[in-house]
mmCIF file of the N, C-alpha and C atoms, coordinates in Angstrom:
data_MODEL
# 
_entry.id   MODEL 
# 
loop_
_atom_site.group_PDB 
_atom_site.id 
_atom_site.type_symbol 
_atom_site.label_atom_id 
_atom_site.label_alt_id 
_atom_site.label_comp_id 
_atom_site.label_asym_id 
_atom_site.label_entity_id 
_atom_site.label_seq_id 
_atom_site.pdbx_PDB_ins_code 
_atom_site.Cartn_x 
_atom_site.Cartn_y 
_atom_site.Cartn_z 
_atom_site.occupancy 
_atom_site.B_iso_or_equiv 
_atom_site.pdbx_formal_charge 
_atom_site.auth_seq_id 
_atom_site.auth_comp_id 
_atom_site.auth_asym_id 
_atom_site.auth_atom_id 
_atom_site.pdbx_PDB_model_num 
ATOM 1   N N  . MET A 1 1  ? -44.735 -32.555 22.165 1.00 0.00 ? 1  MET A N  1 
ATOM 2   C CA . MET A 1 1  ? -43.487 -32.194 22.786 1.00 0.00 ? 1  MET A CA 1 
ATOM 3   C C  . MET A 1 1  ? -42.317 -33.213 22.807 1.00 0.00 ? 1  MET A C  1 
ATOM 4   N N  . PRO A 1 2  ? -41.222 -32.464 22.807 1.00 0.00 ? 2  PRO A N  1 
ATOM 5   C CA . PRO A 1 2  ? -39.874 -33.846 22.495 1.00 0.00 ? 2  PRO A CA 1 
ATOM 6   C C  . PRO A 1 2  ? -39.858 -34.461 23.789 1.00 0.00 ? 2  PRO A C  1 
ATOM 7   N N  . LEU A 1 3  ? -39.196 -35.600 23.602 1.00 0.00 ? 3  LEU A N  1 
ATOM 8   C CA . LEU A 1 3  ? -38.989 -36.386 24.939 1.00 0.00 ? 3  LEU A CA 1 
ATOM 9   C C  . LEU A 1 3  ? -37.508 -37.198 24.573 1.00 0.00 ? 3  LEU A C  1 
ATOM 10  N N  . ARG A 1 4  ? -36.821 -36.633 25.705 1.00 0.00 ? 4  ARG A N  1 
ATOM 11  C CA . ARG A 1 4  ? -35.465 -37.069 25.728 1.00 0.00 ? 4  ARG A CA 1 
ATOM 12  C C  . ARG A 1 4  ? -34.947 -37.856 27.178 1.00 0.00 ? 4  ARG A C  1 
ATOM 13  N N  . ARG A 1 5  ? -34.340 -38.958 26.709 1.00 0.00 ? 5  ARG A N  1 
ATOM 14  C CA . ARG A 1 5  ? -33.825 -39.967 27.568 1.00 0.00 ? 5  ARG A CA 1 
ATOM 15  C C  . ARG A 1 5  ? -32.438 -39.913 28.028 1.00 0.00 ? 5  ARG A C  1 
ATOM 16  N N  . VAL A 1 6  ? -31.959 -39.440 29.331 1.00 0.00 ? 6  VAL A N  1 
ATOM 17  C CA . VAL A 1 6  ? -30.708 -39.152 29.899 1.00 0.00 ? 6  VAL A CA 1 
ATOM 18  C C  . VAL A 1 6  ? -30.351 -40.009 30.934 1.00 0.00 ? 6  VAL A C  1 
ATOM 19  N N  . THR A 1 7  ? -29.190 -40.064 31.594 1.00 0.00 ? 7  THR A N  1 
ATOM 20  C CA . THR A 1 7  ? -28.939 -40.842 32.692 1.00 0.00 ? 7  THR A CA 1 
ATOM 21  C C  . THR A 1 7  ? -28.128 -39.601 33.566 1.00 0.00 ? 7  THR A C  1 
ATOM 22  N N  . PHE A 1 8  ? -28.498 -39.709 34.853 1.00 0.00 ? 8  PHE A N  1 
ATOM 23  C CA . PHE A 1 8  ? -27.978 -38.684 35.601 1.00 0.00 ? 8  PHE A CA 1 
ATOM 24  C C  . PHE A 1 8  ? -27.076 -39.643 36.779 1.00 0.00 ? 8  PHE A C  1 
ATOM 25  N N  . ASN A 1 9  ? -25.651 -39.374 36.847 1.00 0.00 ? 9  ASN A N  1 
ATOM 26  C CA . ASN A 1 9  ? -24.925 -40.068 37.822 1.00 0.00 ? 9  ASN A CA 1 
ATOM 27  C C  . ASN A 1 9  ? -24.501 -38.912 39.023 1.00 0.00 ? 9  ASN A C  1 
ATOM 28  N N  . PHE A 1 10 ? -24.943 -39.486 40.152 1.00 0.00 ? 10 PHE A N  1 
ATOM 29  C CA . PHE A 1 10 ? -24.799 -38.763 41.364 1.00 0.00 ? 10 PHE A CA 1 
ATOM 30  C C  . PHE A 1 10 ? -23.548 -39.157 42.014 1.00 0.00 ? 10 PHE A C  1 
ATOM 31  N N  . LYS A 1 11 ? -22.812 -38.233 42.632 1.00 0.00 ? 11 LYS A N  1 
ATOM 32  C CA . LYS A 1 11 ? -21.830 -38.519 43.564 1.00 0.00 ? 11 LYS A CA 1 
ATOM 33  C C  . LYS A 1 11 ? -22.340 -38.441 45.091 1.00 0.00 ? 11 LYS A C  1 
ATOM 34  N N  . GLN A 1 12 ? -21.624 -38.792 45.957 1.00 0.00 ? 12 GLN A N  1 
ATOM 35  C CA . GLN A 1 12 ? -22.152 -39.008 47.205 1.00 0.00 ? 12 GLN A CA 1 
ATOM 36  C C  . GLN A 1 12 ? -22.617 -37.700 47.777 1.00 0.00 ? 12 GLN A C  1 
ATOM 37  N N  . GLU A 1 13 ? -21.948 -36.732 47.551 1.00 0.00 ? 13 GLU A N  1 
ATOM 38  C CA . GLU A 1 13 ? -22.420 -35.301 48.217 1.00 0.00 ? 13 GLU A CA 1 
ATOM 39  C C  . GLU A 1 13 ? -23.782 -34.945 47.430 1.00 0.00 ? 13 GLU A C  1 
ATOM 40  N N  . MET A 1 14 ? -24.233 -35.496 46.471 1.00 0.00 ? 14 MET A N  1 
ATOM 41  C CA . MET A 1 14 ? -25.605 -35.100 45.935 1.00 0.00 ? 14 MET A CA 1 
ATOM 42  C C  . MET A 1 14 ? -26.551 -35.786 46.194 1.00 0.00 ? 14 MET A C  1 
ATOM 43  N N  . ILE A 1 15 ? -26.427 -37.151 46.610 1.00 0.00 ? 15 ILE A N  1 
ATOM 44  C CA . ILE A 1 15 ? -27.372 -38.195 46.864 1.00 0.00 ? 15 ILE A CA 1 
ATOM 45  C C  . ILE A 1 15 ? -28.646 -37.766 47.465 1.00 0.00 ? 15 ILE A C  1 
ATOM 46  N N  . GLN A 1 16 ? -28.458 -37.025 48.705 1.00 0.00 ? 16 GLN A N  1 
ATOM 47  C CA . GLN A 1 16 ? -29.557 -36.526 49.591 1.00 0.00 ? 16 GLN A CA 1 
ATOM 48  C C  . GLN A 1 16 ? -30.345 -35.198 49.011 1.00 0.00 ? 16 GLN A C  1 
ATOM 49  N N  . ARG A 1 17 ? -30.030 -34.660 47.859 1.00 0.00 ? 17 ARG A N  1 
ATOM 50  C CA . ARG A 1 17 ? -30.510 -33.302 47.229 1.00 0.00 ? 17 ARG A CA 1 
ATOM 51  C C  . ARG A 1 17 ? -31.346 -33.785 46.309 1.00 0.00 ? 17 ARG A C  1 
ATOM 52  N N  . PRO A 1 18 ? -32.679 -33.264 46.240 1.00 0.00 ? 18 PRO A N  1 
ATOM 53  C CA . PRO A 1 18 ? -33.682 -33.539 45.163 1.00 0.00 ? 18 PRO A CA 1 
ATOM 54  C C  . PRO A 1 18 ? -33.487 -32.711 43.869 1.00 0.00 ? 18 PRO A C  1 
ATOM 55  N N  . VAL A 1 19 ? -32.508 -33.323 43.258 1.00 0.00 ? 19 VAL A N  1 
ATOM 56  C CA . VAL A 1 19 ? -32.277 -32.609 42.085 1.00 0.00 ? 19 VAL A CA 1 
ATOM 57  C C  . VAL A 1 19 ? -33.321 -32.732 40.989 1.00 0.00 ? 19 VAL A C  1 
ATOM 58  N N  . ILE A 1 20 ? -33.893 -33.797 40.959 1.00 0.00 ? 20 ILE A N  1 
ATOM 59  C CA . ILE A 1 20 ? -34.968 -34.149 39.795 1.00 0.00 ? 20 ILE A CA 1 
ATOM 60  C C  . ILE A 1 20 ? -36.201 -33.354 40.169 1.00 0.00 ? 20 ILE A C  1 
ATOM 61  N N  . TYR A 1 21 ? -36.522 -33.193 41.471 1.00 0.00 ? 21 TYR A N  1 
ATOM 62  C CA . TYR A 1 21 ? -37.722 -32.482 41.875 1.00 0.00 ? 21 TYR A CA 1 
ATOM 63  C C  . TYR A 1 21 ? -37.436 -31.188 41.397 1.00 0.00 ? 21 TYR A C  1 
ATOM 64  N N  . GLU A 1 22 ? -36.536 -30.313 41.966 1.00 0.00 ? 22 GLU A N  1 
ATOM 65  C CA . GLU A 1 22 ? -35.943 -28.900 41.338 1.00 0.00 ? 22 GLU A CA 1 
ATOM 66  C C  . GLU A 1 22 ? -35.979 -28.806 40.066 1.00 0.00 ? 22 GLU A C  1 
ATOM 67  N N  . LEU A 1 23 ? -35.382 -30.010 39.419 1.00 0.00 ? 23 LEU A N  1 
ATOM 68  C CA . LEU A 1 23 ? -35.437 -29.462 37.617 1.00 0.00 ? 23 LEU A CA 1 
ATOM 69  C C  . LEU A 1 23 ? -37.177 -29.601 37.260 1.00 0.00 ? 23 LEU A C  1 
ATOM 70  N N  . GLY A 1 24 ? -37.873 -30.217 38.121 1.00 0.00 ? 24 GLY A N  1 
ATOM 71  C CA . GLY A 1 24 ? -39.010 -30.252 37.374 1.00 0.00 ? 24 GLY A CA 1 
ATOM 72  C C  . GLY A 1 24 ? -39.951 -28.852 37.851 1.00 0.00 ? 24 GLY A C  1 
ATOM 73  N N  . LYS A 1 25 ? -39.587 -28.146 38.922 1.00 0.00 ? 25 LYS A N  1 
ATOM 74  C CA . LYS A 1 25 ? -40.166 -27.164 39.354 1.00 0.00 ? 25 LYS A CA 1 
ATOM 75  C C  . LYS A 1 25 ? -39.507 -25.837 38.920 1.00 0.00 ? 25 LYS A C  1 
ATOM 76  N N  . MET A 1 26 ? -38.293 -25.898 38.637 1.00 0.00 ? 26 MET A N  1 
ATOM 77  C CA . MET A 1 26 ? -37.508 -24.644 37.954 1.00 0.00 ? 26 MET A CA 1 
ATOM 78  C C  . MET A 1 26 ? -37.684 -24.524 36.389 1.00 0.00 ? 26 MET A C  1 
ATOM 79  N N  . PHE A 1 27 ? -38.028 -25.744 35.754 1.00 0.00 ? 27 PHE A N  1 
ATOM 80  C CA . PHE A 1 27 ? -37.996 -25.566 34.247 1.00 0.00 ? 27 PHE A CA 1 
ATOM 81  C C  . PHE A 1 27 ? -39.320 -26.104 33.737 1.00 0.00 ? 27 PHE A C  1 
ATOM 82  N N  . GLU A 1 28 ? -39.994 -25.667 32.769 1.00 0.00 ? 28 GLU A N  1 
ATOM 83  C CA . GLU A 1 28 ? -41.016 -26.539 32.126 1.00 0.00 ? 28 GLU A CA 1 
ATOM 84  C C  . GLU A 1 28 ? -40.535 -27.753 31.730 1.00 0.00 ? 28 GLU A C  1 
ATOM 85  N N  . ILE A 1 29 ? -40.630 -28.732 32.631 1.00 0.00 ? 29 ILE A N  1 
ATOM 86  C CA . ILE A 1 29 ? -39.877 -30.162 31.811 1.00 0.00 ? 29 ILE A CA 1 
ATOM 87  C C  . ILE A 1 29 ? -40.800 -30.742 32.930 1.00 0.00 ? 29 ILE A C  1 
ATOM 88  N N  . VAL A 1 30 ? -41.339 -32.221 32.291 1.00 0.00 ? 30 VAL A N  1 
ATOM 89  C CA . VAL A 1 30 ? -41.902 -33.362 33.102 1.00 0.00 ? 30 VAL A CA 1 
ATOM 90  C C  . VAL A 1 30 ? -41.122 -34.410 33.186 1.00 0.00 ? 30 VAL A C  1 
ATOM 91  N N  . THR A 1 31 ? -40.569 -34.731 34.421 1.00 0.00 ? 31 THR A N  1 
ATOM 92  C CA . THR A 1 31 ? -39.587 -35.809 34.573 1.00 0.00 ? 31 THR A CA 1 
ATOM 93  C C  . THR A 1 31 ? -40.182 -37.386 35.008 1.00 0.00 ? 31 THR A C  1 
ATOM 94  N N  . ASN A 1 32 ? -39.608 -38.189 34.065 1.00 0.00 ? 32 ASN A N  1 
ATOM 95  C CA . ASN A 1 32 ? -40.411 -39.483 34.481 1.00 0.00 ? 32 ASN A CA 1 
ATOM 96  C C  . ASN A 1 32 ? -38.913 -40.701 34.453 1.00 0.00 ? 32 ASN A C  1 
ATOM 97  N N  . ILE A 1 33 ? -38.829 -41.123 35.812 1.00 0.00 ? 33 ILE A N  1 
ATOM 98  C CA . ILE A 1 33 ? -37.769 -41.854 36.100 1.00 0.00 ? 33 ILE A CA 1 
ATOM 99  C C  . ILE A 1 33 ? -38.126 -43.386 35.712 1.00 0.00 ? 33 ILE A C  1 
ATOM 100 N N  . ARG A 1 34 ? -37.100 -43.843 34.661 1.00 0.00 ? 34 ARG A N  1 
ATOM 101 C CA . ARG A 1 34 ? -37.691 -45.063 34.165 1.00 0.00 ? 34 ARG A CA 1 
ATOM 102 C C  . ARG A 1 34 ? -36.894 -46.299 34.766 1.00 0.00 ? 34 ARG A C  1 
ATOM 103 N N  . ARG A 1 35 ? -35.648 -45.798 35.602 1.00 0.00 ? 35 ARG A N  1 
ATOM 104 C CA . ARG A 1 35 ? -34.709 -46.864 36.323 1.00 0.00 ? 35 ARG A CA 1 
ATOM 105 C C  . ARG A 1 35 ? -33.999 -46.038 37.174 1.00 0.00 ? 35 ARG A C  1 
ATOM 106 N N  . ALA A 1 36 ? -33.416 -46.841 38.123 1.00 0.00 ? 36 ALA A N  1 
ATOM 107 C CA . ALA A 1 36 ? -32.484 -46.044 39.221 1.00 0.00 ? 36 ALA A CA 1 
ATOM 108 C C  . ALA A 1 36 ? -31.900 -47.120 40.094 1.00 0.00 ? 36 ALA A C  1 
ATOM 109 N N  . GLU A 1 37 ? -30.583 -46.520 40.726 1.00 0.00 ? 37 GLU A N  1 
ATOM 110 C CA . GLU A 1 37 ? -29.916 -47.447 41.434 1.00 0.00 ? 37 GLU A CA 1 
ATOM 111 C C  . GLU A 1 37 ? -29.317 -46.268 42.370 1.00 0.00 ? 37 GLU A C  1 
ATOM 112 N N  . VAL A 1 38 ? -29.547 -46.302 43.702 1.00 0.00 ? 38 VAL A N  1 
ATOM 113 C CA . VAL A 1 38 ? -29.030 -45.446 44.656 1.00 0.00 ? 38 VAL A CA 1 
ATOM 114 C C  . VAL A 1 38 ? -28.330 -46.236 45.779 1.00 0.00 ? 38 VAL A C  1 
ATOM 115 N N  . ASP A 1 39 ? -27.514 -45.793 46.397 1.00 0.00 ? 39 ASP A N  1 
ATOM 116 C CA . ASP A 1 39 ? -26.818 -46.127 47.691 1.00 0.00 ? 39 ASP A CA 1 
ATOM 117 C C  . ASP A 1 39 ? -26.128 -45.418 48.228 1.00 0.00 ? 39 ASP A C  1 
ATOM 118 N N  . HIS A 1 40 ? -25.503 -45.364 49.561 1.00 0.00 ? 40 HIS A N  1 
ATOM 119 C CA . HIS A 1 40 ? -24.946 -44.545 50.250 1.00 0.00 ? 40 HIS A CA 1 
ATOM 120 C C  . HIS A 1 40 ? -23.598 -43.693 49.780 1.00 0.00 ? 40 HIS A C  1 
ATOM 121 N N  . ASP A 1 41 ? -22.943 -44.464 48.763 1.00 0.00 ? 41 ASP A N  1 
ATOM 122 C CA . ASP A 1 41 ? -21.791 -43.666 48.174 1.00 0.00 ? 41 ASP A CA 1 
ATOM 123 C C  . ASP A 1 41 ? -22.022 -43.110 46.514 1.00 0.00 ? 41 ASP A C  1 
ATOM 124 N N  . ASP A 1 42 ? -23.094 -43.456 46.001 1.00 0.00 ? 42 ASP A N  1 
ATOM 125 C CA . ASP A 1 42 ? -23.266 -42.711 44.706 1.00 0.00 ? 42 ASP A CA 1 
ATOM 126 C C  . ASP A 1 42 ? -24.916 -43.246 44.160 1.00 0.00 ? 42 ASP A C  1 
ATOM 127 N N  . GLY A 1 43 ? -25.007 -42.937 42.791 1.00 0.00 ? 43 GLY A N  1 
ATOM 128 C CA . GLY A 1 43 ? -26.329 -43.479 42.731 1.00 0.00 ? 43 GLY A CA 1 
ATOM 129 C C  . GLY A 1 43 ? -26.406 -42.905 40.849 1.00 0.00 ? 43 GLY A C  1 
ATOM 130 N N  . TRP A 1 44 ? -27.240 -43.348 40.153 1.00 0.00 ? 44 TRP A N  1 
ATOM 131 C CA . TRP A 1 44 ? -27.525 -43.168 38.790 1.00 0.00 ? 44 TRP A CA 1 
ATOM 132 C C  . TRP A 1 44 ? -29.231 -43.378 38.606 1.00 0.00 ? 44 TRP A C  1 
ATOM 133 N N  . VAL A 1 45 ? -29.559 -42.484 37.670 1.00 0.00 ? 45 VAL A N  1 
ATOM 134 C CA . VAL A 1 45 ? -30.957 -42.470 37.321 1.00 0.00 ? 45 VAL A CA 1 
ATOM 135 C C  . VAL A 1 45 ? -31.321 -42.216 35.904 1.00 0.00 ? 45 VAL A C  1 
ATOM 136 N N  . VAL A 1 46 ? -32.101 -43.274 35.183 1.00 0.00 ? 46 VAL A N  1 
ATOM 137 C CA . VAL A 1 46 ? -32.241 -43.178 33.861 1.00 0.00 ? 46 VAL A CA 1 
ATOM 138 C C  . VAL A 1 46 ? -33.514 -42.259 33.793 1.00 0.00 ? 46 VAL A C  1 
ATOM 139 N N  . LEU A 1 47 ? -33.679 -40.995 33.173 1.00 0.00 ? 47 LEU A N  1 
ATOM 140 C CA . LEU A 1 47 ? -35.061 -40.241 33.214 1.00 0.00 ? 47 LEU A CA 1 
ATOM 141 C C  . LEU A 1 47 ? -35.328 -39.901 31.676 1.00 0.00 ? 47 LEU A C  1 
ATOM 142 N N  . GLU A 1 48 ? -36.900 -39.805 31.679 1.00 0.00 ? 48 GLU A N  1 
ATOM 143 C CA . GLU A 1 48 ? -37.220 -39.275 30.434 1.00 0.00 ? 48 GLU A CA 1 
ATOM 144 C C  . GLU A 1 48 ? -37.812 -37.895 30.659 1.00 0.00 ? 48 GLU A C  1 
ATOM 145 N N  . LEU A 1 49 ? -37.258 -37.031 29.777 1.00 0.00 ? 49 LEU A N  1 
ATOM 146 C CA . LEU A 1 49 ? -37.534 -35.386 29.945 1.00 0.00 ? 49 LEU A CA 1 
ATOM 147 C C  . LEU A 1 49 ? -38.517 -35.075 28.826 1.00 0.00 ? 49 LEU A C  1 
ATOM 148 N N  . GLU A 1 50 ? -39.596 -34.493 29.298 1.00 0.00 ? 50 GLU A N  1 
ATOM 149 C CA . GLU A 1 50 ? -40.506 -33.915 28.002 1.00 0.00 ? 50 GLU A CA 1 
ATOM 150 C C  . GLU A 1 50 ? -40.704 -32.417 28.379 1.00 0.00 ? 50 GLU A C  1 
ATOM 151 N N  . GLY A 1 51 ? -40.476 -31.719 27.254 1.00 0.00 ? 51 GLY A N  1 
ATOM 152 C CA . GLY A 1 51 ? -40.669 -30.264 27.303 1.00 0.00 ? 51 GLY A CA 1 
ATOM 153 C C  . GLY A 1 51 ? -39.918 -29.816 26.097 1.00 0.00 ? 51 GLY A C  1 
ATOM 154 N N  . SER A 1 52 ? -40.017 -28.539 25.908 1.00 0.00 ? 52 SER A N  1 
ATOM 155 C CA . SER A 1 52 ? -39.574 -27.945 24.706 1.00 0.00 ? 52 SER A CA 1 
ATOM 156 C C  . SER A 1 52 ? -37.770 -28.321 24.635 1.00 0.00 ? 52 SER A C  1 
ATOM 157 N N  . ILE A 1 53 ? -37.504 -28.384 23.255 1.00 0.00 ? 53 ILE A N  1 
ATOM 158 C CA . ILE A 1 53 ? -36.004 -28.811 23.433 1.00 0.00 ? 53 ILE A CA 1 
ATOM 159 C C  . ILE A 1 53 ? -35.105 -27.515 24.047 1.00 0.00 ? 53 ILE A C  1 
ATOM 160 N N  . ASP A 1 54 ? -35.296 -26.354 23.993 1.00 0.00 ? 54 ASP A N  1 
ATOM 161 C CA . ASP A 1 54 ? -34.619 -25.441 24.626 1.00 0.00 ? 54 ASP A CA 1 
ATOM 162 C C  . ASP A 1 54 ? -34.806 -25.276 26.074 1.00 0.00 ? 54 ASP A C  1 
ATOM 163 N N  . GLU A 1 55 ? -36.145 -25.605 26.566 1.00 0.00 ? 55 GLU A N  1 
ATOM 164 C CA . GLU A 1 55 ? -36.356 -25.818 28.151 1.00 0.00 ? 55 GLU A CA 1 
ATOM 165 C C  . GLU A 1 55 ? -35.422 -26.947 28.560 1.00 0.00 ? 55 GLU A C  1 
ATOM 166 N N  . ILE A 1 56 ? -35.358 -28.155 28.043 1.00 0.00 ? 56 ILE A N  1 
ATOM 167 C CA . ILE A 1 56 ? -34.535 -29.297 28.329 1.00 0.00 ? 56 ILE A CA 1 
ATOM 168 C C  . ILE A 1 56 ? -33.182 -29.072 28.339 1.00 0.00 ? 56 ILE A C  1 
ATOM 169 N N  . GLU A 1 57 ? -32.722 -28.189 27.349 1.00 0.00 ? 57 GLU A N  1 
ATOM 170 C CA . GLU A 1 57 ? -31.135 -27.768 27.238 1.00 0.00 ? 57 GLU A CA 1 
ATOM 171 C C  . GLU A 1 57 ? -30.884 -27.065 28.613 1.00 0.00 ? 57 GLU A C  1 
ATOM 172 N N  . ARG A 1 58 ? -31.888 -26.040 28.785 1.00 0.00 ? 58 ARG A N  1 
ATOM 173 C CA . ARG A 1 58 ? -31.349 -25.098 29.821 1.00 0.00 ? 58 ARG A CA 1 
ATOM 174 C C  . ARG A 1 58 ? -31.525 -25.904 30.997 1.00 0.00 ? 58 ARG A C  1 
ATOM 175 N N  . GLY A 1 59 ? -32.414 -26.641 31.338 1.00 0.00 ? 59 GLY A N  1 
ATOM 176 C CA . GLY A 1 59 ? -32.479 -27.628 32.486 1.00 0.00 ? 59 GLY A CA 1 
ATOM 177 C C  . GLY A 1 59 ? -31.279 -28.666 32.724 1.00 0.00 ? 59 GLY A C  1 
ATOM 178 N N  . LEU A 1 60 ? -30.723 -29.321 31.598 1.00 0.00 ? 60 LEU A N  1 
ATOM 179 C CA . LEU A 1 60 ? -29.796 -30.024 31.713 1.00 0.00 ? 60 LEU A CA 1 
ATOM 180 C C  . LEU A 1 60 ? -28.319 -29.383 32.069 1.00 0.00 ? 60 LEU A C  1 
ATOM 181 N N  . GLU A 1 61 ? -28.121 -28.066 31.517 1.00 0.00 ? 61 GLU A N  1 
ATOM 182 C CA . GLU A 1 61 ? -26.974 -27.137 31.762 1.00 0.00 ? 61 GLU A CA 1 
ATOM 183 C C  . GLU A 1 61 ? -27.228 -27.187 33.323 1.00 0.00 ? 61 GLU A C  1 
ATOM 184 N N  . TRP A 1 62 ? -28.511 -26.716 33.943 1.00 0.00 ? 62 TRP A N  1 
ATOM 185 C CA . TRP A 1 62 ? -28.428 -26.384 35.319 1.00 0.00 ? 62 TRP A CA 1 
ATOM 186 C C  . TRP A 1 62 ? -28.014 -27.690 36.184 1.00 0.00 ? 62 TRP A C  1 
ATOM 187 N N  . VAL A 1 63 ? -28.683 -28.753 35.834 1.00 0.00 ? 63 VAL A N  1 
ATOM 188 C CA . VAL A 1 63 ? -28.322 -29.965 36.621 1.00 0.00 ? 63 VAL A CA 1 
ATOM 189 C C  . VAL A 1 63 ? -26.818 -30.170 36.389 1.00 0.00 ? 63 VAL A C  1 
ATOM 190 N N  . THR A 1 64 ? -26.196 -29.945 35.330 1.00 0.00 ? 64 THR A N  1 
ATOM 191 C CA . THR A 1 64 ? -24.595 -30.311 35.164 1.00 0.00 ? 64 THR A CA 1 
ATOM 192 C C  . THR A 1 64 ? -24.056 -29.292 36.249 1.00 0.00 ? 64 THR A C  1 
ATOM 193 N N  . LYS A 1 65 ? -24.336 -28.071 36.173 1.00 0.00 ? 65 LYS A N  1 
ATOM 194 C CA . LYS A 1 65 ? -23.735 -26.925 37.162 1.00 0.00 ? 65 LYS A CA 1 
ATOM 195 C C  . LYS A 1 65 ? -23.824 -27.481 38.546 1.00 0.00 ? 65 LYS A C  1 
ATOM 196 N N  . GLN A 1 66 ? -25.083 -28.283 38.918 1.00 0.00 ? 66 GLN A N  1 
ATOM 197 C CA . GLN A 1 66 ? -25.095 -28.609 40.404 1.00 0.00 ? 66 GLN A CA 1 
ATOM 198 C C  . GLN A 1 66 ? -24.388 -29.742 40.647 1.00 0.00 ? 66 GLN A C  1 
ATOM 199 N N  . GLY A 1 67 ? -23.374 -30.306 39.855 1.00 0.00 ? 67 GLY A N  1 
ATOM 200 C CA . GLY A 1 67 ? -22.755 -31.224 40.059 1.00 0.00 ? 67 GLY A CA 1 
ATOM 201 C C  . GLY A 1 67 ? -23.040 -32.787 39.629 1.00 0.00 ? 67 GLY A C  1 
ATOM 202 N N  . VAL A 1 68 ? -23.899 -32.562 39.013 1.00 0.00 ? 68 VAL A N  1 
ATOM 203 C CA . VAL A 1 68 ? -24.420 -34.040 38.482 1.00 0.00 ? 68 VAL A CA 1 
ATOM 204 C C  . VAL A 1 68 ? -23.823 -34.386 37.219 1.00 0.00 ? 68 VAL A C  1 
ATOM 205 N N  . GLU A 1 69 ? -23.289 -35.618 36.885 1.00 0.00 ? 69 GLU A N  1 
ATOM 206 C CA . GLU A 1 69 ? -22.937 -35.771 35.544 1.00 0.00 ? 69 GLU A CA 1 
ATOM 207 C C  . GLU A 1 69 ? -23.986 -36.271 34.855 1.00 0.00 ? 69 GLU A C  1 
ATOM 208 N N  . VAL A 1 70 ? -24.344 -35.868 33.404 1.00 0.00 ? 70 VAL A N  1 
ATOM 209 C CA . VAL A 1 70 ? -25.342 -36.116 32.540 1.00 0.00 ? 70 VAL A CA 1 
ATOM 210 C C  . VAL A 1 70 ? -24.719 -36.817 31.428 1.00 0.00 ? 70 VAL A C  1 
ATOM 211 N N  . SER A 1 71 ? -25.499 -37.706 31.094 1.00 0.00 ? 71 SER A N  1 
ATOM 212 C CA . SER A 1 71 ? -25.313 -38.566 30.037 1.00 0.00 ? 71 SER A CA 1 
ATOM 213 C C  . SER A 1 71 ? -26.452 -38.574 29.043 1.00 0.00 ? 71 SER A C  1 
ATOM 214 N N  . SER A 1 72 ? -26.599 -38.552 27.661 1.00 0.00 ? 72 SER A N  1 
ATOM 215 C CA . SER A 1 72 ? -27.474 -38.832 26.628 1.00 0.00 ? 72 SER A CA 1 
ATOM 216 C C  . SER A 1 72 ? -27.364 -40.007 26.308 1.00 0.00 ? 72 SER A C  1 
ATOM 217 N N  . LEU A 1 73 ? -28.627 -40.834 26.443 1.00 0.00 ? 73 LEU A N  1 
ATOM 218 C CA . LEU A 1 73 ? -28.447 -42.070 25.849 1.00 0.00 ? 73 LEU A CA 1 
ATOM 219 C C  . LEU A 1 73 ? -28.883 -42.060 24.400 1.00 0.00 ? 73 LEU A C  1 
ATOM 220 N N  . GLU A 1 74 ? -28.443 -43.329 23.803 1.00 0.00 ? 74 GLU A N  1 
ATOM 221 C CA . GLU A 1 74 ? -28.273 -43.250 22.461 1.00 0.00 ? 74 GLU A CA 1 
ATOM 222 C C  . GLU A 1 74 ? -29.760 -43.341 21.883 1.00 0.00 ? 74 GLU A C  1 
ATOM 223 N N  . GLY A 1 75 ? -29.996 -42.764 20.755 1.00 0.00 ? 75 GLY A N  1 
ATOM 224 C CA . GLY A 1 75 ? -31.418 -42.341 20.255 1.00 0.00 ? 75 GLY A CA 1 
ATOM 225 C C  . GLY A 1 75 ? -32.099 -41.608 21.421 1.00 0.00 ? 75 GLY A C  1 
ATOM 226 N N  . ASP A 1 76 ? -31.792 -40.604 21.988 1.00 0.00 ? 76 ASP A N  1 
ATOM 227 C CA . ASP A 1 76 ? -32.247 -40.109 23.163 1.00 0.00 ? 76 ASP A CA 1 
ATOM 228 C C  . ASP A 1 76 ? -33.678 -39.348 22.762 1.00 0.00 ? 76 ASP A C  1 
ATOM 229 N N  . ILE A 1 77 ? -33.756 -38.709 21.519 1.00 0.00 ? 77 ILE A N  1 
ATOM 230 C CA . ILE A 1 77 ? -35.052 -37.955 21.320 1.00 0.00 ? 77 ILE A CA 1 
ATOM 231 C C  . ILE A 1 77 ? -35.995 -38.997 20.495 1.00 0.00 ? 77 ILE A C  1 
ATOM 232 N N  . LEU A 1 78 ? -37.239 -39.353 21.420 1.00 0.00 ? 78 LEU A N  1 
ATOM 233 C CA . LEU A 1 78 ? -37.890 -40.222 21.431 1.00 0.00 ? 78 LEU A CA 1 
ATOM 234 C C  . LEU A 1 78 ? -39.026 -40.003 20.505 1.00 0.00 ? 78 LEU A C  1 
ATOM 235 N N  . ALA A 1 79 ? -39.604 -38.935 20.615 1.00 0.00 ? 79 ALA A N  1 
ATOM 236 C CA . ALA A 1 79 ? -40.915 -38.142 19.875 1.00 0.00 ? 79 ALA A CA 1 
ATOM 237 C C  . ALA A 1 79 ? -40.478 -36.776 19.849 1.00 0.00 ? 79 ALA A C  1 
ATOM 238 N N  . GLY A 1 80 ? -41.117 -36.004 18.862 1.00 0.00 ? 80 GLY A N  1 
ATOM 239 C CA . GLY A 1 80 ? -40.766 -34.564 18.508 1.00 0.00 ? 80 GLY A CA 1 
ATOM 240 C C  . GLY A 1 80 ? -41.866 -33.844 18.009 1.00 0.00 ? 80 GLY A C  1 
# 
């Protein structure tokens, strides 16, 4: 299955919401947190997402609609 690496940037109002958990429950995506920094004002998380390309794209579209900024990392398709 394809593996994609992305960064989620959270604003203060999104810090308490379990967006990564919800992503894994709502879509057939396995999430792996590789690095993160979160404080009371904002936060970011580097994630590896494993699943079908279509499911990952649907999941990332949903995350963006929730108010999280999503950025792809260079060379984000690691395996396929």
